N, C-alpha and C positions, 0 to 999 in steps of 0.2 A: 370167264376166263379178262382179265383187266387189260387195256393197253396201256404203256407207263411210255408218257413222255418228259424230256429230261430238262425245258424249259417250263419255269411257272406261267409264262403271261402269251398264252395261245394263240390270242388275236393279235401279239406284235408281229407274231412267226411269218417268216415268209415259206414260201415250198421248200426248203428246206431246213424248215422244222428251226430254226438259227434264225434270234430279232439279227432286228441291221445291225445294232451294236456288236454285239460277235460275231456276225460277217468280218462289220469294219476291224474287229479288235484282230480277228485269225488274217484275214489278209497283209492289214498292214506287220505285224512281224511273223508273216512266213517275211515276205520282202525284205525285211529290215535285219532276217535272219539271212536269208540269199544275198542279197545283192554286196554289203559289208562281207561277206567271206569272198562271194567271187571277181570283187573288185581286190582282193586285198592279196586272194592268190593272184589276180596276173598282175600283179608289182612282178610277182620273179616270172615271169613268162614274158609280159611287154605282146598278149596278141590283141588285146584291143587299140592300143595305143601306146604312146610313146608319153610314160609317166612323168620323165622329167622336166617335159617341155611346162607342168604346171606348177612347178616352182619358183616360187616366187624369189630373187637373187639374193633379197636377204634372208627369208629364214634361209638359204644354202646356209651364208655365209656363218650363220648362229650355229648350226648343227653342226656334230665334227663329223669330217669324212667326205665322200664326195655326196652328189643327187641322186646317183642309180645307192648308193648306200643310205644315202634319206628314203627316196622309194620302200624300201627291203625293209625298213623299222613302219616308215606309213602300212606297208600291205601287214604288215604281222600285227597293229594296232588293231586295221580293217578289220581281221580275222578272228581276234580277239574280242570286237566289236559286235560282230553276227553272233558268236556264241552267247557271247552275254543276253545277246535279247534272245536268244531260242530259250534257255536256262531261267534268266531273271531276267523276264520282259521292263517289270519297271523302274530299271536300273539302268541296261541295258538301255534304253530305248532313251534317256538324260543324256548317256555317256556318247548316244549316237549323234541326236543335237547338237551335242556340243564341240565333238568333231566334226560336224561338218557346217560349223557356225567360223570353227579354224580354217578351214577350206575355205569359206566364203572369203574372211580376209585375204586368206594365202593371194584368191583368181582378183580381187577387189586389188590388190596393191600393186601385183601384174600389168594391168590396164589390157590388157588384149579380152580377158574371157569374162565379161558383164554375164551374157547367156549365162554357160554355164553355173557361174554363181549366184544368177533368179534362179533358176534348174532348181537348183541346191538349195535357196533358199525354200520353195516350194515345198523341199524332200523334210528341212527342216523343220516347219511347221506339223508334216506327216508323223514326223519322229515324237515332235512334242501331244498329237492327237495320240500313239500309240502312248507314251505315259500316262494322259490321262484313263484311257481307256483298259490297261493295264491294271492302276490303283483302281476301277470302277470292278473291273473281272476280279480282282481280290479281295474287294471287300465284299462281293458277292455271297464270295466263298463257292465251293462244292456246288456245282447242278445234282442236286437228289433225282431221282425218277419223280414226278408227280402222277398218280391215275389216273388218266382221262372219263371226265366224269359221260362223257357221251359215250362209253360202249358200255352194257352191262356186262356182271357177270354171269358166266353160262354156270347153272350148275351141275 
């Protein structure tokens, strides 16, 4: 009997059988799928916070409707971004990074939320890391089973 592995670099694999880069990719993809969807949904329910307080007055003046309506639109965009990361992470990661850049500009222009802007900068860098890992994951193609040379076939 032959034992198979799904990754071709056994020495680089951890106890889970996944390389560190693959583990990072899966964690970032999961987080950048779940978080935008969760925060986007919360724009409709305001369970976590009053989202309107984070909208800069000058942006509120630019968009049509009220601040509440703007936050509902933001929620829809965040949900779409999370779904995009789930189905097309190479594209979705850049969309999330651009969205985070917009949030950072918005927060810095308010002048009261520098700590949240700094956190979102860290998330932006993580989203760019996901984009890089997604390109690498796609370039390496699907992982085909590779026979484990340490196991002997039994006849």
